[in-house]
N, C-alpha and C positions, 0 to 999 in steps of 0.2 A: 428228653424234654428240656433238661437244664441247658444243654448245648444249644437247642433251638431258641430258648429264651434269651441266652447270651447273645447269639448272633442277631436275633431280631432287635434286641435293645440297642446294640451298637449300630445296626443299620438305621434305626429310627433317628438316633442322635446325629449321625453323619449326614444322612440324606435330608433331614429337615434343615440343617445348616446350609448344605449346598443347594437345596431347592430354593432357598431365599435368594441366593445369587442368581440362579438360573431364571427364576420368575421375573425378577426385577430387570435383568438383562433383556429378556424377551419383551417385556412390556415397554422398555425404553427404545426398542427397535434395533438393539445391537445383535450381531450374529453370534450364536453360541455354537462353537465347533465341537466341544466334547463335554459330557457330563460323566465324571468318573467316580466310582466307589473304590477306595483304596488308592495306593500309588503304584506306578509301573514297576516291574514289567506287566504287560497286559495279559490277562488270562482269557477273556472273552469279551466280545463287543458286537454291537449291531447298530445300524444307522437308520434313523427315522427322520425324514425331511433333511434338513441341513446339519443335524446334530448326531454325533456318534455317542452311544451310551456304552460305557465300558466297566468291566469288573477286573480289578487289578490285584496283584499278589500281596503287596504290603498293606495290611489292614489298619493303618495308623490314621486314616482320615479319608478325605475325598477331595475332588477339585471340579471346578467348572472352568473350561478353557474358552475365553471370550475373544473373538477376533480383534486383534489390535491392542490387547490389554498391556502388552509389554513393548509397545511402540508409541512414539509420539506423533507418528504420521496420521493425519486425520482423513483416512480413507472412508469410503461409503460404508455405513453400518459397523464401523469399528468402535471399540470402547473409547478410544481417545477422541473420537469425533462427537461423543455425547457431551452435553453441557456439564459443567463441573458439579452441579447439584445432583444430577442424575448419576454421575460416576460415584459420588459419595454415597448415594442411596444404594447403588448396586453393591458396593464394598461393605456397607453396614448391614445389608439385608440378612446375611447369614446369622449374625449376632441377634438381630431382631427376631428372626424365626425361631432361634433356640429359646428365646424368652417366651415367645408365643406358645411353643411346645410345652414348656414348663407350666405355664398358666393353664393350658388345656388339661394337662395330666393332673395337676393339683385339683382342678375343678372336678375332674372325673372321680378322683378318690373321695372328695367331699360329698359328691352326689350319690355314689354307690354305697358309701359308708366306710368310715375309717375308725380304727381304735383310738379312743381318747379317754381322758379321765372321766369317770362316771358322773353324769349329771341327769337332769330331768329328761333329756332327749335320748339317753342311752338305752340300748337294747342288749339283752344277753350279756350282762356284766360278768366279768371274771377277774381274778387276781393274777397279776403277772409280775415278773421280776423286771425292774427297770435298771438295776445296777448290782454288780457283784464286786465286793471289796477284795483287793488282792491279798493273798496269804491267809484267807479265811476258810472254814470248813466248806462253804458253798463253792468256792473256787477249786478246792482240792478234789471235789467229787464231780466237777464238770458242769455245774449249773451256770447259766449265762443269761444276760439280758434278753428279754423276749420270751423266755420260758413261761408257760402258763401253768400255774400251780393247781393240782387237782386234789391231792389228799396227803395227809401226814399220818403216820402210824408209829406207835411205840408201846411196848409192854401191854399189848392187847387193846389199846385204845386207838381208834381211827377217827380222824377229823376230816370231813369233806370240806374243802376250802371254799368259803363264801365271803370272807372279809379279811382285810389286812390285820385287824385287831385279833381275830381268831387265830391266825397263824402265829402272831407274836405271843399270845397267851400259851399256845400249845408248846412252842419252842422253849418258853420260859419254864414250863413244868418239867421238861425232859432235858435240861442242860446236863452235859456230861454223859448222856446215854445215846445209844443208837436210835436214830430216827429215820424211818423209811419215807422217802419223798417221791410221790408219783407226780409227773408233770408231762405237759404236752409241748413238743418242739416241732413246729410246723404241723404236719399231720401224723406225727409218730409219737405214741405213748412211750415214756421212758421212766426208769426208776433209778434213784440214787439213795445211798445210805450215808448219812452224815452224823457227826457227833457235835452238837452245839457246844461252844465254849462256855465254861462255867464263869470265868472272869474275862470277858472280851475287853480289848482296848477301848478307851473312852471314845464315844462317837461311832463305835462299830457294834452291830448287833451280834448276838450269840452265833448266828449262822453267817452273818456277813452279807446280807442282801437288803436292798431297798425295794419296796413293793408299791404297787398302786392298783386300785380297782378300776378297771377300764371297761368300756362298752363300745358298741358300734354306733356311731353317730352319723346319720344320713341327713343331709340338708336338701331342701327343695332346689330344683335346678337353677332358678334365678339367684338364690342365695349362694349356691356352690360356685357359680360364675364369679360373683363379686368377691367372695372369700378367697377364691383362687387367685384373683388379681392381687389382693392384699397379701396373701402368702408369698406370691412370687416377688413382690416388691420388697417385703421384709427380709426374705432369705437372700435376695440379691444384694441388698444393702449390707447384710451381715457378712457375706462372702467378700464383698469389696473391702469392707473394714478389715477383715482378716488378711487379705492380700496386702493392704496398705501397711498393716502392722509388720508383716513379713519383710516388706521392702524397707521400712524404717529400721528394723533390726539389722538388715543386711548392710545398710550404709552407715549406721551409727556404731554398731558393735562388731562389724566385720563378718558377720555370719548369722544364720538363722537356722533353728532346728525345724526343718521342713520335711514332712513325709510326702514324697512324690510317688504316685502310683501310675503304672502304665496299663496297657490293655490286659495283660495277664492278671494283674492285681484286681482290676475292675471286674474281669470275668469271675474271679474268685468271690468277690463281694456279691455280684449278681447271682451267683450260684447259691450262696447262703440266703440271700433275700428271697429267692424263688422257693426255698424250703419253708419260709415263714408265711408266704401267701402272696396273692396277686397285688394287693394294695401296697405291700412293701416294695415289690419290684417297680411298680409305677412311680411311687414316691422317689425311689433311688434314681430312676431314669430322669425324673424332673430335676433332681438336684444335680446330676451329671450334666444335664443340658444347660443349666445356669452356669456351672463351672466352665463348660466349653465356651459359652458366650463371653464370659469375662476374660478367659485366657486369650481368645481371638481378638479382643478389642485392645489388648496391650500393644503399645507402639513399638513392636519388634519386627524386623524385616521378615518377609514371607507370611506374616500373619495379617489379618484384615486391618488391624490397628496400624501396622507398619505402612501399609499401602495408603491408608487414610492420612498418615503423617506426611507421606510424600506429596499427597494431593494438597494438604494444607500449606506445605512449603511452596508448591507451585502457585497457589493462590496469592501468597505473600510476595514472591519474587516476580510473578507475572509470566513465568515460563516454566515448562516442565524440567524436572531434574534430568540430567544427562542419562540417556538410555543405558549407556555402559555402566554408570554408577548404580542406577536402580536395579539393573539385572544382576550385577555383581553382588550387591547387598542382599537381594532376595534369594539368590542362589546360596550364598554363604549362610543366610538365616535358615533356609530350608535344610541344608546339609547338617547344620548344628542341631536342629530340631529332630531330624531323623536319628542322628547319633545319640542324642539324649534319650529318645524313645527306646532305642536298642539297649542302651545302658540300663534304663529303668526296667525294661522287660527282663533283662538278664537277672537283675536284683530281685524282681518279683518271682521268677522261677526258682532262684536259689532259696528264697524265703519259704516257698511252698515245699521244696525238697527237704530243707533242713528244719522246717517248723519255725 
């Protein structure tokens, strides 16, 4: 089931992006020669109408091959024969569709119900861990953010968790003694035995956890749609700001501490999210979709942003960039991105093997 969820999630992300290019190209009257999932070598394909649909070996993305996209000759139904504004729309459509996907997914979560800090609209409230401090008893026994606390027991007393204050009071009474903690991780009941610190560091609790009482909040459909838009905009702005900060650090201090994750790392996180529940998987896919949109709009050769940059240069100079130059830059950019993904994938696998 986890493998199916991972494959389905990656397929949704890639196909939604490429479908944007495909749809706008078709609507503009350009001929679409191939719609591919993954990169060659080709594993399987079939043809419907004038378009070949293919499944390829390298699962690092996808592509839409539009007739005349890499040529400046304005042949009938070629990409280059479309007006400049239509070419720009076709190139930007993948990014736009990724943002639409994120909006729809966030709206879905808000409509069916998402865990949030308890309020008047909450149902079935429970106490969950939202943070575990490093080097604390909670970390030592394997507690982690997202665990739902069920009960605490020590010296014959059992406390069924129903409030954050109740947990804090129980832990305070049994500092320095073994405390049995029952919790729910995903759909699995688990047990841990921790010894709360008698004199914890300042600002750190005896167990080393931060908690919140959360419940399921479900919004009416019309509100979910609107709040989904707002959520997509705010998260997109936050990610853009983070990217900007990384670039500033890169050019001002000569480097930036950036954690890059490839397909294997994403699969690992999706596997963890699937154990927590459907809404966590949907939220994660929405976040990944926004990241994919932002990465693709960067003005780097082989990405949508790079092709848009070439189009902008054509608009300024009044003629297309030399086909030899644009093909060379796009090929070099593509090879660099593939090499980068292979390197990141190797590091992801090494991290999983060595912990």
